[in-house]
VEXKOLPA-209274 format. One line per 2 residues: number of its first residue (from 0); their letters; for each residue x, y, z of C-alpha. Coordinates in steps of 0.05 Angstrom, whole numbers, plus 5000, padded with zeros to 4 digits. Each point is the difference from the previous one (the first is absolute). Example, Ala and Ser with C-alpha at 12.3 -4.5 7.8 and 13.67 -1.06 7.14 Angstrom:
BEGIN
0> as> 5246:4910:5156 | 5027:5069:4987 .
END
This chain:
BEGIN
0> xx> 4099:4379:0947 | 5051:4962:5048 .
2> xx> 4991:4930:5003 | 5010:4980:5079 .
4> xx> 5043:4942:5011 | 5007:4965:5064 .
6> xx> 5065:4966:5014 | 4995:4946:5059 .
8> xx> 5064:4982:5027 | 5006:4949:5062 .
10> xx> 5069:5028:5027 | 5012:5071:5028 .
12> xx> 5076:4984:4982 | 5042:5007:4934 .
14> xx> 5013:4934:4966 | 5003:4976:4927 .
16> xx> 4928:5003:4983 | 4994:5064:5044 .
18> xx> 5063:5035:4958 | 4958:4975:4938 .
20> xx> 4946:5033:5017 | 5028:5063:5014 .
22> xx> 5038:5001:4934 | 4928:4985:4964 .
24> xx> 4967:5050:5042 | 5051:5054:4981 .
26> xx> 4991:4989:4920 | 4925:5007:5003 .
28> xx> 4973:5061:4966 | 4969:5039:5060 .
30> xx> 4958:5037:4952 | 4965:4936:4980 .
32> xx> 5008:4962:5059 | 4993:5020:5077 .
34> xx> 5037:4941:5048 | 4977:4982:5067 .
36> xx> 5047:4950:5040 | 4971:4963:5065 .
38> xx> 5050:4976:5045 | 4988:4961:5074 .
40> xx> 5036:5062:5031 | 5058:5054:4996 .
42> xx> 5069:4969:4975 | 5047:5017:4951 .
44> xx> 4953:4987:4942 | 4952:5046:5017 .
46> xx> 5060:5055:5012 | 5024:4989:4931 .
48> xx> 4933:5008:4966 | 4987:5065:5040 .
50> xx> 5058:5029:4971 | 4980:4985:4926 .
52> xx> 4931:5025:5017 | 4956:4937:5005 .
54> xx> 4945:4998:5041 | 5005:4948:5064 .
56> xx> 4944:4965:5039 | 5021:4960:5058 .
58> xx> 4952:4940:5003 | 5024:4931:5020 .
60> xx> 4972:4952:4956 | 5039:4935:5029 .
62> xx> 5007:4951:4943 | 5013:4939:5046 .
64> xx> 4976:4962:5054 | 5063:4974:5022 .
66> xx> 5059:5025:4958 | 5048:4958:5022 .
68> xx> 4964:4940:4969 | 4982:5047:4943 .
70> xx> 4921:4988:5011 | 4966:5054:4965 .
72> xx> 4938:5032:5038 | 4964:5060:5007 .
74> xx> 4968:5046:5065 | 4919:5014:4995 .
76> xx> 5012:5073:5035 | 5061:5018:4950 .
78> xx> 4954:4979:4938 | 4937:5048:5027 .
80> xx> 5060:5056:5004 | 5020:4986:4932 .
82> xx> 4929:4997:4979 | 4986:5065:5029 .
84> xx> 5064:5024:4972 | 4977:4982:4923 .
86> xx> 4940:5033:5015 | 5018:5067:5016 .
88> xx> 5066:4997:4950 | 4966:4968:4942 .
90> xx> 5065:4974:4964 | 4998:4975:4931 .
92> xx> 5053:4951:5013 | 5019:4952:5060 .
94> xx> 5075:4964:4999 | 5019:4955:5058 .
96> xx> 5074:4995:4990 | 4991:4934:5040 .
98> xx> 4959:4948:4982 | 4984:4978:5073 .
100> xx> 4956:5059:5005 | 4957:4992:4943 .
102> xx> 4941:4980:5053 | 4999:5068:5003 .
104> xx> 4979:5020:4932 | 4936:4956:4996 .
106> xx> 4949:5041:5029 | 5024:5070:4969 .
108> xx> 4986:4958:4935 | 4945:4974:5011 .
110> xx> 4971:5055:5038 | 5028:5067:4959 .
112> xx> 5019:4961:4932 | 5067:5027:5014 .
114> xx> 5057:4950:4957 | 5054:4972:5040 .
116> xx> 5063:4971:4989 | 5045:4961:5046 .
118> xx> 5063:4974:4983 | 5058:4970:5039 .
120> xx> 5075:5032:5007 | 5022:4943:5042 .
122> xx> 5044:4941:4970 | 4980:4956:5071 .
END
């Protein structure tokens, strides 16, 4: 059995958090874990992930109501799409690489009993 892990990333390009995510996924034992990375749109991150054989899913889960003011938020339509994705793919774990997206983890945890982890890579 391979454990499916959703890594949800806020940005489509590569910064520090994304570099760490790439290094982490490269070291995962693919016989045990199947990583999926969810990004808002195509970008440098999705290109790099595809080169190392990672499944990329495009779904915009905005983490901010107002990004310039760092006010967290969510989008009800995006939550619904994320729930349907979780129902379809049945991940064993969801990791949000930006704490502002943690609101999206509440319903999959409640409804499907999927463990979720929200971490912050930001130093702001």
